[in-house]
C-alpha positions as CSV (number, residue, x, y, z in Angstrom):
1,X,102.7,112.3,105.6
2,X,104.9,109.7,107.0
3,X,104.7,108.8,110.7
4,X,107.6,110.1,112.8
5,X,109.6,107.5,114.5
6,X,110.1,107.7,118.4
7,X,113.4,109.2,119.7
8,X,115.8,107.1,121.7
9,X,118.7,109.1,123.5
10,X,121.6,106.7,122.6
11,X,122.3,103.7,120.6
12,X,125.7,102.0,121.1
13,X,127.1,99.4,118.6
14,X,129.8,97.2,120.0
15,X,131.1,94.8,117.4
16,X,127.6,94.5,115.8
17,X,125.8,94.2,119.1
18,X,123.4,97.1,119.9
19,X,122.5,98.6,123.1
20,X,120.0,101.5,123.6
21,X,119.5,104.0,126.4
22,X,117.0,106.5,127.5
23,X,117.9,109.1,130.3
24,X,115.2,110.2,132.6
25,X,115.4,112.9,135.3
26,X,113.0,110.9,137.7
27,X,114.1,108.5,140.4
28,X,111.6,105.7,139.7
29,X,111.0,105.2,136.0
30,X,108.0,103.1,134.8
31,X,107.1,101.0,131.8
32,X,105.8,104.1,130.2
33,X,109.3,105.6,130.2
34,X,110.5,102.7,128.2
35,X,107.9,103.0,125.4
36,X,110.4,104.2,122.7
37,X,112.8,101.5,123.7
38,X,109.9,98.8,123.3
39,X,109.3,100.3,119.9
40,X,113.0,100.0,119.0
41,X,113.0,96.4,120.1
42,X,110.1,95.6,117.8
43,X,111.7,97.4,114.9
44,X,115.2,95.8,115.0
45,X,114.5,92.7,116.9
46,X,117.4,90.5,117.9
47,X,119.9,93.1,116.8
48,X,119.2,95.0,119.9
49,X,120.7,93.1,122.8
50,X,119.6,95.2,125.8
51,X,118.1,98.6,126.6
52,X,118.5,100.7,129.7
53,X,116.4,103.5,131.3
54,X,119.0,105.5,133.2
55,X,117.6,107.4,136.2
56,X,118.5,109.3,139.3
57,X,117.2,106.7,141.9
58,X,119.3,104.1,143.7
59,X,117.7,100.8,142.5
60,X,118.0,98.6,139.4
61,X,115.0,96.7,138.2
62,X,113.5,95.1,135.1
63,X,110.9,97.1,133.1
64,X,110.3,94.8,130.3
65,X,112.0,91.9,128.3
66,X,115.5,93.1,127.7
67,X,114.8,96.5,129.2
68,X,116.1,97.5,132.6
69,X,116.0,100.6,134.7
70,X,119.5,101.4,136.1
71,X,120.8,104.3,138.3
72,X,122.8,106.6,136.1
73,X,125.6,106.8,138.7
74,X,126.4,103.1,138.0
75,X,127.9,104.0,134.7
């Protein structure tokens, strides 16, 4: 049986540049909340420009290379 690929909430393509997003209900996401985004970066490499973990807190901070946690109300 083939291994299931992880789910990512949203992938947006803007003129060939991709951005991925995960939405979390918590206010302080951790690197563990970005595990599917890390997997996606490994799979598609440089075609994925940036990933965001959207959350309910008030601070933006970096979780990993090209992965940021950002308050959802900034969108």
